[in-house]
C-alpha positions as CSV (number, residue, x, y, z in Angstrom):
1,M,87.0,158.7,76.4
2,R,86.4,156.1,77.5
3,I,85.6,155.2,81.8
4,W,84.9,152.2,83.3
5,F,83.2,150.8,86.8
6,N,83.9,147.1,88.0
7,R,81.5,145.4,90.6
8,G,79.1,148.4,92.1
9,F,75.6,148.7,92.7
10,S,73.7,151.1,91.1
11,L,76.3,151.6,87.8
12,A,74.0,150.9,85.3
13,P,72.0,154.4,85.9
14,I,75.5,156.4,86.7
15,A,76.8,155.2,83.4
16,K,73.4,156.5,82.0
17,A,74.2,159.9,83.4
18,M,77.1,160.5,82.7
19,M,77.1,160.1,78.9
20,A,73.8,162.0,79.0
21,A,75.8,165.5,80.5
22,D,78.8,164.2,77.9
23,P,77.6,162.7,74.3
24,T,81.1,161.7,74.2
25,L,81.8,159.8,76.9
26,E,81.5,156.2,76.6
27,V,81.5,154.4,79.9
28,F,81.9,151.0,80.4
29,V,80.7,148.9,83.6
30,S,81.7,144.8,85.1
31,T,79.3,142.7,86.7
32,G,79.6,139.4,88.1
33,A,77.9,136.3,86.7
34,G,74.1,135.2,87.1
35,L,74.2,139.1,88.2
36,P,71.4,140.9,86.2
37,I,72.7,143.3,83.6
38,Y,71.1,146.5,82.7
39,E,70.4,149.0,79.9
40,G,72.6,151.9,80.2
41,P,76.2,151.6,80.0
42,T,78.0,151.3,76.5
43,Q,78.5,147.6,77.7
44,T,78.4,145.7,80.5
45,W,81.1,142.9,80.7
46,V,80.7,140.2,83.1
47,E,83.7,139.2,85.0
48,P,85.3,135.6,85.0
49,K,86.2,134.6,88.9
50,L,89.5,134.7,89.3
51,D,92.1,135.2,92.3
52,D,93.7,138.1,93.0
53,Q,97.0,137.9,90.5
54,A,94.4,136.5,87.6
55,Y,92.1,139.3,88.3
56,L,94.6,142.1,88.3
57,D,95.7,140.7,85.0
58,W,92.4,140.5,82.9
59,V,91.5,143.9,84.1
60,C,94.6,144.9,82.5
61,S,94.0,143.1,79.4
62,Q,90.3,144.7,79.1
63,I,91.8,148.2,79.6
64,T,94.6,148.1,77.3
65,E,92.2,145.8,74.5
66,H,89.1,148.3,74.4
67,A,91.4,151.9,75.3
68,I,90.1,152.6,78.5
69,D,91.1,155.6,79.7
70,V,89.9,156.1,82.9
71,F,89.9,153.2,85.6
72,V,87.3,153.2,88.9
73,P,87.5,149.8,90.8
74,T,84.7,149.7,93.2
75,A,85.6,146.7,94.4
76,R,89.4,144.6,95.2
77,R,90.5,147.9,94.9
78,H,93.7,147.0,97.3
79,L,94.5,145.3,94.0
80,F,95.1,148.8,91.8
81,A,96.5,151.1,94.6
82,S,100.1,150.4,93.7
83,A,99.8,148.2,90.3
84,D,101.6,149.2,87.4
85,M,98.2,149.5,85.3
86,P,98.2,150.8,81.8
87,C,95.8,153.7,82.8
88,K,94.2,156.4,84.9
89,V,93.2,154.3,87.9
90,H,90.2,156.7,90.2
91,L,90.5,155.8,93.9
92,P,88.1,158.1,96.4
93,A,91.1,158.0,99.1
94,D,94.3,155.8,100.2
95,I,93.5,151.9,100.7
96,P,94.3,152.7,104.7
97,T,91.3,155.2,105.0
98,L,89.4,153.1,102.5
99,D,90.0,150.2,105.0
100,L,88.8,152.4,108.2
101,L,85.8,153.8,106.1
102,E,84.4,149.9,105.8
103,D,85.0,148.9,109.0
104,K,82.1,150.1,111.1
105,F,83.6,149.8,114.8
106,L,86.9,151.6,113.6
107,F,85.0,154.3,111.7
108,A,83.1,155.5,114.8
109,K,85.8,155.1,116.8
110,E,87.5,157.4,114.7
111,L,84.7,159.6,115.4
112,E,84.9,159.1,119.0
113,A,85.3,162.7,120.2
114,D,82.8,164.6,117.9
115,E,79.2,165.2,118.6
116,I,78.0,162.9,115.8
117,H,79.5,159.7,117.0
118,L,77.7,157.3,117.2
119,P,78.1,154.7,120.3
120,T,79.2,151.4,118.7
121,I,80.2,147.9,120.5
122,C,81.8,145.3,118.9
123,A,80.8,141.5,119.2
124,Q,82.9,138.4,117.9
125,T,81.1,135.3,119.0
126,K,77.2,134.6,121.0
127,G,78.2,135.3,123.9
128,E,80.3,138.5,123.7
129,L,76.4,139.8,121.8
130,V,74.7,139.0,124.6
131,E,76.7,140.1,127.7
132,I,77.1,143.5,125.8
133,L,73.4,143.5,125.0
134,A,72.4,142.8,128.8
135,E,75.2,145.7,129.5
136,F,73.0,147.8,126.8
137,R,69.7,146.9,128.2
138,A,70.7,148.1,131.6
139,A,72.1,151.8,129.9
140,Y,69.5,152.6,127.6
141,P,65.9,150.6,129.2
142,D,63.9,152.8,126.4
143,I,65.9,152.3,123.4
144,D,66.0,149.3,121.0
145,P,69.6,148.0,120.2
146,C,70.8,147.3,116.6
147,V,73.1,145.0,115.1
148,K,74.9,144.6,111.5
149,P,78.3,143.2,110.1
150,R,81.3,145.2,110.9
151,L,82.8,144.8,107.9
152,G,80.6,146.0,104.5
153,V,78.2,148.9,103.0
154,N,74.5,149.6,102.2
155,G,72.9,148.1,105.1
156,H,73.5,144.3,104.8
157,G,72.4,142.4,107.6
158,F,71.3,145.1,109.5
159,W,68.4,144.1,112.1
160,T,67.1,146.0,115.0
161,L,66.5,143.7,118.1
162,S,63.2,143.6,120.0
163,K,61.9,142.0,123.4
164,T,58.0,142.3,122.1
165,V,58.0,142.1,118.7
166,S,56.6,138.7,116.9
167,P,58.9,136.0,117.0
168,L,57.4,136.0,113.1
169,A,58.1,139.6,112.4
170,H,61.3,139.4,110.8
171,L,59.5,136.4,108.5
172,M,56.3,138.8,107.6
173,N,57.6,142.2,107.4
174,P,61.3,141.5,106.6
175,D,61.2,145.1,105.1
176,A,61.1,146.3,109.0
177,R,64.3,145.0,109.6
178,R,63.3,144.1,113.5
179,I,63.8,140.7,115.3
180,R,63.2,139.1,118.3
181,E,66.0,139.4,120.5
182,D,65.8,135.7,121.5
183,L,65.8,134.5,117.6
184,F,68.6,136.8,117.0
185,I,70.9,134.9,119.6
186,A,69.6,131.5,119.2
187,A,70.5,131.5,115.3
188,L,74.2,132.5,116.2
189,A,74.3,129.6,118.5
190,A,73.2,127.6,115.6
191,E,75.8,128.8,113.3
192,E,78.3,128.3,115.8
193,E,77.1,125.0,117.1
194,E,77.6,124.2,113.1
195,E,81.1,125.3,113.1
196,R,80.7,128.3,110.8
197,V,82.5,131.6,110.5
198,I,80.6,134.4,112.4
199,R,81.7,137.8,111.0
200,P,82.1,140.5,113.6
201,L,78.8,142.3,114.7
202,V,78.7,145.9,115.7
203,L,75.7,146.8,118.0
204,M,74.3,150.4,118.7
205,P,71.3,151.8,119.9
206,F,68.2,152.0,117.5
207,L,67.8,155.8,116.2
208,P,64.6,157.0,115.1
209,G,65.7,159.0,111.9
210,P,64.7,160.6,109.8
211,E,68.1,159.6,107.7
212,V,70.0,161.9,105.4
213,S,72.2,160.5,102.9
214,F,74.8,163.4,101.1
215,D,75.8,162.2,97.9
216,V,78.3,164.6,97.6
217,L,81.2,165.4,95.1
218,A,84.6,165.9,96.6
219,H,87.8,167.1,94.7
220,R,91.6,166.0,97.6
221,G,89.1,166.8,100.7
222,A,87.0,169.9,99.1
223,I,83.0,169.2,98.7
224,L,82.4,171.3,94.6
225,K,78.5,170.2,95.3
226,Y,76.5,168.0,97.3
227,V,72.6,166.5,97.1
228,A,71.2,165.6,100.7
229,R,68.4,163.1,100.3
230,T,66.3,163.1,103.9
231,K,64.4,159.5,103.4
232,E,60.8,159.2,105.3
233,G,59.4,156.2,103.9
234,T,58.7,156.1,100.2
235,R,60.1,160.2,100.0
236,Q,62.7,162.1,100.0
237,R,63.6,165.9,100.0
238,L,66.5,166.3,97.8
239,Q,68.2,169.4,98.6
240,T,71.4,171.1,97.6
241,S,71.8,173.3,100.9
242,H,71.1,172.3,104.0
243,P,71.6,172.5,107.7
244,L,74.3,169.2,108.3
245,E,76.5,170.8,105.8
246,A,79.5,171.7,108.0
247,A,79.3,167.6,109.4
248,A,79.3,166.7,106.0
249,K,82.5,169.0,104.8
250,A,84.4,168.3,107.9
251,L,84.2,164.8,107.5
252,V,85.0,164.8,103.9
253,D,88.2,167.2,104.8
254,R,89.0,165.0,107.4
255,F,89.1,161.8,104.9
256,S,90.3,163.9,102.4
257,L,87.6,161.8,99.8
258,H,87.9,162.2,96.0
259,G,85.0,161.9,93.4
260,I,81.6,160.5,94.5
261,V,80.8,159.2,98.4
262,N,78.1,159.2,100.2
263,V,78.0,160.3,103.7
264,Q,74.7,159.4,106.3
265,F,73.7,160.8,109.0
266,R,70.7,159.9,111.3
267,R,68.6,161.3,114.2
268,A,68.8,160.1,117.4
269,E,66.5,160.2,119.6
270,D,67.8,163.2,121.8
271,A,67.6,165.7,118.8
272,S,70.9,165.1,118.0
273,W,72.4,164.0,114.4
274,K,75.1,160.9,114.5
275,A,77.1,159.5,111.8
276,L,76.0,156.3,110.6
277,E,78.6,155.5,108.1
278,I,80.7,156.7,104.5
279,N,79.9,155.3,101.5
280,S,83.0,155.8,99.8
281,R,81.4,154.4,96.1
282,P,78.4,156.4,94.4
283,A,75.0,155.3,96.7
284,G,72.7,154.3,93.7
285,G,70.3,157.1,94.6
286,S,72.8,159.6,93.7
287,V,71.1,160.0,90.1
288,Y,67.6,161.2,91.5
289,G,68.6,164.9,91.4
290,E,70.3,164.3,87.4
291,P,66.6,165.0,86.0
292,F,66.4,167.8,87.5
293,G,69.5,169.7,87.0
294,T,72.1,169.0,89.9
295,Q,74.8,167.0,87.6
296,L,76.0,165.7,90.8
297,I,77.1,162.7,87.9
298,G,77.1,164.5,84.8
299,D,80.6,166.9,87.1
300,W,82.1,164.0,87.9
301,G,82.0,162.3,84.1
302,G,83.4,166.1,83.3
303,L,86.3,166.2,86.0
304,L,87.1,162.3,85.4
305,S,87.8,163.4,81.8
306,G,89.5,166.6,82.0
307,R,86.1,168.2,80.2
308,L,86.0,170.3,83.6
309,A,88.4,171.6,86.5
310,P,87.3,171.5,90.1
311,E,86.4,175.3,89.5
312,Q,84.1,174.8,87.0
313,V,81.8,172.2,88.2
314,S,78.5,173.8,88.5
315,K,76.7,174.9,91.5
316,P,72.7,173.8,91.1
317,T,69.9,175.4,93.5
318,L,67.5,172.5,94.5
319,D,64.5,171.8,97.1
320,L,62.6,168.7,96.0
321,N,60.0,166.1,97.0
322,L,60.2,162.9,95.2
323,E,58.0,159.4,96.4
324,M,59.7,156.9,95.3
325,A,56.9,154.0,93.2
326,T,58.1,150.8,91.3
327,G,57.4,150.4,87.6
328,L,57.4,147.3,84.6
329,R,59.9,147.2,81.8
330,E,59.3,145.3,78.8
331,L,61.8,143.2,78.7
332,S,60.6,140.8,75.7
333,S,59.3,142.5,72.5
334,K,56.8,139.5,71.9
335,R,52.6,140.1,72.5
336,A,49.8,138.5,72.5
337,A,48.1,138.5,69.0
């Protein structure tokens, strides 16, 4: 059985975990030119830069040439939803749902009537953002606003806007994701003056946290199992039972999600929980529980290959604290004498 994931984040450890759970699987990964290639998959292909039709043709030829049984697109999904493909294609939802989940403004609007709704405003220009910020500061004088691109995942482009932080804060400590508000606005003004296209932004109140990220294995809108990761600095608590389970289940059911997805919540100033977003792809941290028996990735591989039926998915019990650490990996076997 051969599975192929195209263009996504953290696919190498996911492929490795899948094959560790079932040695009969072969898992292939493709990536963009110039991006790192990591150990783990059976093979990693570098994708050519092609327009939509040429890319679709290339994917189909790769599937045929390498006898791929299941194709899991994590990029350019629109091309494959209705195409006549030479193998099974796994998608986490229909295309209108995926488009909604990618759009942070539409996602927030969808949840307006729910307790977990995070008030979110869209700004298309620098002028709109200035007006919105003035209204926000008047409504929430003690809370800093946050901005991020309306479209996208993984927190790319996220910043907390502060009136009091040092002008060098975003340069001296970029990981804190805090920038002086006037500098952010000045940067947008410079973009407009140079006639660059500004990506639409969304603005919402800063939530102090912590953040809880549900790595979910779902089948047609029903959660089969999950690992909830509570993030606090370099530490994460992994749990297979969590108080936000009902909220996660409701979201997975509402959007009829399928496969492994990531549902994110964060605690607000008033101690209520808000839904940040749903990443319709497996998060990098979805592999963290595998060494401790959660089999989230392993059982997903079983479902994709047909080795497991949904009712055969394991139900692990885990409550574990982890600390993230960096390490060194040898890239060359050449050593000093």
